[in-house]
C-alpha positions as YAML, in Angstrom:
chain: A
units: angstrom
residues:
- id: 1
  name: MET
  ca: [-74.51, 18.09, -70.64]
- id: 2
  name: ASN
  ca: [-77.79, 16.31, -69.98]
- id: 3
  name: TRP
  ca: [-78.35, 12.79, -71.54]
- id: 4
  name: SER
  ca: [-80.95, 10.02, -71.68]
- id: 5
  name: VAL
  ca: [-80.47, 6.62, -71.03]
- id: 6
  name: TYR
  ca: [-82.10, 3.75, -72.66]
- id: 7
  name: ALA
  ca: [-81.47, -0.05, -70.93]
- id: 8
  name: ASP
  ca: [-82.60, -2.78, -72.76]
- id: 9
  name: LEU
  ca: [-82.88, -5.71, -70.37]
- id: 10
  name: SER
  ca: [-82.23, -9.28, -71.07]
- id: 11
  name: ARG
  ca: [-85.42, -10.62, -70.27]
- id: 12
  name: PRO
  ca: [-89.01, -9.21, -70.02]
- id: 13
  name: LEU
  ca: [-89.97, -7.95, -66.37]
- id: 14
  name: THR
  ca: [-93.40, -9.46, -64.32]
- id: 15
  name: VAL
  ca: [-95.34, -6.54, -63.64]
- id: 16
  name: ALA
  ca: [-94.31, -6.66, -59.90]
- id: 17
  name: GLU
  ca: [-90.69, -6.26, -60.63]
- id: 18
  name: ARG
  ca: [-91.72, -3.44, -63.26]
- id: 19
  name: ARG
  ca: [-93.19, -1.66, -60.32]
- id: 20
  name: SER
  ca: [-90.23, -2.47, -58.23]
- id: 21
  name: VAL
  ca: [-87.77, -1.33, -60.74]
- id: 22
  name: VAL
  ca: [-89.65, 2.07, -61.26]
- id: 23
  name: ASP
  ca: [-89.86, 2.74, -57.26]
- id: 24
  name: VAL
  ca: [-86.25, 2.76, -56.98]
- id: 25
  name: LEU
  ca: [-85.76, 4.62, -59.99]
- id: 26
  name: ASN
  ca: [-87.80, 7.40, -58.45]
- id: 27
  name: GLU
  ca: [-86.09, 7.04, -55.07]
- id: 28
  name: LEU
  ca: [-82.36, 7.15, -56.61]
- id: 29
  name: VAL
  ca: [-82.74, 9.37, -59.81]
- id: 30
  name: PRO
  ca: [-83.34, 12.94, -59.14]
- id: 31
  name: ASP
  ca: [-86.20, 13.08, -62.27]
- id: 32
  name: GLY
  ca: [-87.26, 9.38, -61.86]
- id: 33
  name: GLY
  ca: [-87.59, 7.21, -64.94]
- id: 34
  name: CYS
  ca: [-89.91, 4.61, -66.40]
- id: 35
  name: VAL
  ca: [-89.56, 0.86, -67.49]
- id: 36
  name: GLY
  ca: [-91.63, -1.13, -69.81]
- id: 37
  name: PRO
  ca: [-91.54, -3.48, -72.97]
- id: 38
  name: GLN
  ca: [-89.72, -2.11, -76.07]
- id: 39
  name: LYS
  ca: [-89.05, -4.13, -78.86]
- id: 40
  name: GLY
  ca: [-91.56, -7.20, -78.56]
- id: 41
  name: ASP
  ca: [-90.60, -8.72, -75.59]
- id: 42
  name: ILE
  ca: [-87.58, -6.88, -74.06]
- id: 43
  name: ASP
  ca: [-87.97, -4.23, -71.24]
- id: 44
  name: GLU
  ca: [-86.36, -1.17, -71.36]
- id: 45
  name: VAL
  ca: [-85.37, 1.25, -68.24]
- id: 46
  name: TYR
  ca: [-85.26, 4.89, -69.28]
- id: 47
  name: PHE
  ca: [-84.06, 7.83, -67.40]
- id: 48
  name: CYS
  ca: [-82.11, 11.09, -67.45]
- id: 49
  name: LEU
  ca: [-78.72, 12.21, -66.11]
- id: 50
  name: GLU
  ca: [-76.01, 14.90, -66.20]
- id: 51
  name: ALA
  ca: [-72.30, 14.13, -67.18]
- id: 52
  name: VAL
  ca: [-69.77, 16.23, -68.85]
- id: 53
  name: SER
  ca: [-68.97, 13.34, -71.44]
- id: 54
  name: SER
  ca: [-70.86, 10.31, -72.90]
- id: 55
  name: ALA
  ca: [-67.63, 8.33, -71.28]
- id: 56
  name: GLU
  ca: [-68.99, 9.49, -67.84]
- id: 57
  name: ALA
  ca: [-72.45, 9.28, -68.52]
- id: 58
  name: SER
  ca: [-71.85, 5.54, -69.69]
- id: 59
  name: VAL
  ca: [-70.24, 4.91, -66.29]
- id: 60
  name: THR
  ca: [-72.58, 6.82, -64.11]
- id: 61
  name: ALA
  ca: [-75.60, 5.25, -66.02]
- id: 62
  name: ALA
  ca: [-74.05, 1.59, -65.55]
- id: 63
  name: ARG
  ca: [-73.87, 2.30, -61.60]
- id: 64
  name: TYR
  ca: [-77.65, 3.60, -61.49]
- id: 65
  name: LEU
  ca: [-78.53, 0.49, -63.39]
- id: 66
  name: ASP
  ca: [-76.76, -1.86, -61.24]
- id: 67
  name: VAL
  ca: [-77.85, -0.60, -57.76]
- id: 68
  name: ILE
  ca: [-81.41, -0.06, -59.14]
- id: 69
  name: LEU
  ca: [-81.57, -3.79, -60.33]
- id: 70
  name: GLU
  ca: [-80.28, -5.06, -57.21]
- id: 71
  name: LYS
  ca: [-82.31, -2.86, -54.99]
- id: 72
  name: ALA
  ca: [-85.48, -4.20, -56.93]
- id: 73
  name: GLY
  ca: [-84.45, -7.52, -56.50]
- id: 74
  name: VAL
  ca: [-84.28, -7.97, -60.61]
- id: 75
  name: GLN
  ca: [-81.90, -10.15, -62.13]
- id: 76
  name: ALA
  ca: [-81.16, -9.30, -65.47]
- id: 77
  name: ARG
  ca: [-78.28, -8.02, -67.92]
- id: 78
  name: TYR
  ca: [-78.64, -4.63, -69.85]
- id: 79
  name: GLU
  ca: [-77.31, -3.00, -72.90]
- id: 80
  name: ILE
  ca: [-77.15, 0.68, -72.56]
- id: 81
  name: GLN
  ca: [-77.80, 3.55, -75.30]
- id: 82
  name: LEU
  ca: [-76.87, 7.11, -74.78]
- id: 83
  name: GLN
  ca: [-78.63, 10.09, -76.59]
- id: 84
  name: LEU
  ca: [-77.47, 13.78, -75.72]
- id: 85
  name: GLN
  ca: [-80.91, 15.75, -75.33]
- id: 86
  name: PRO
  ca: [-81.52, 18.30, -77.70]
- id: 87
  name: GLY
  ca: [-79.77, 21.90, -76.74]
- id: 88
  name: HIS
  ca: [-76.86, 20.53, -75.17]
...
């Protein structure tokens, strides 16, 4: 099943941090992703992944986010929301 991952970050990112997160997303996540302001001054990271269940998707998304933020040099907490993509 294909899942959309929406991760709200605990703080707004600088332009340079956003660029760095996108670079790492494109390196690590097969279909890439995006990052930008959401809900006022909260930044959100978005990408898709495949997993057989929501539990697996949640664990996989957290692993990706931990690596993405670490490699991008960004210190922020996140809250993940998953959405099953239509047709799955």
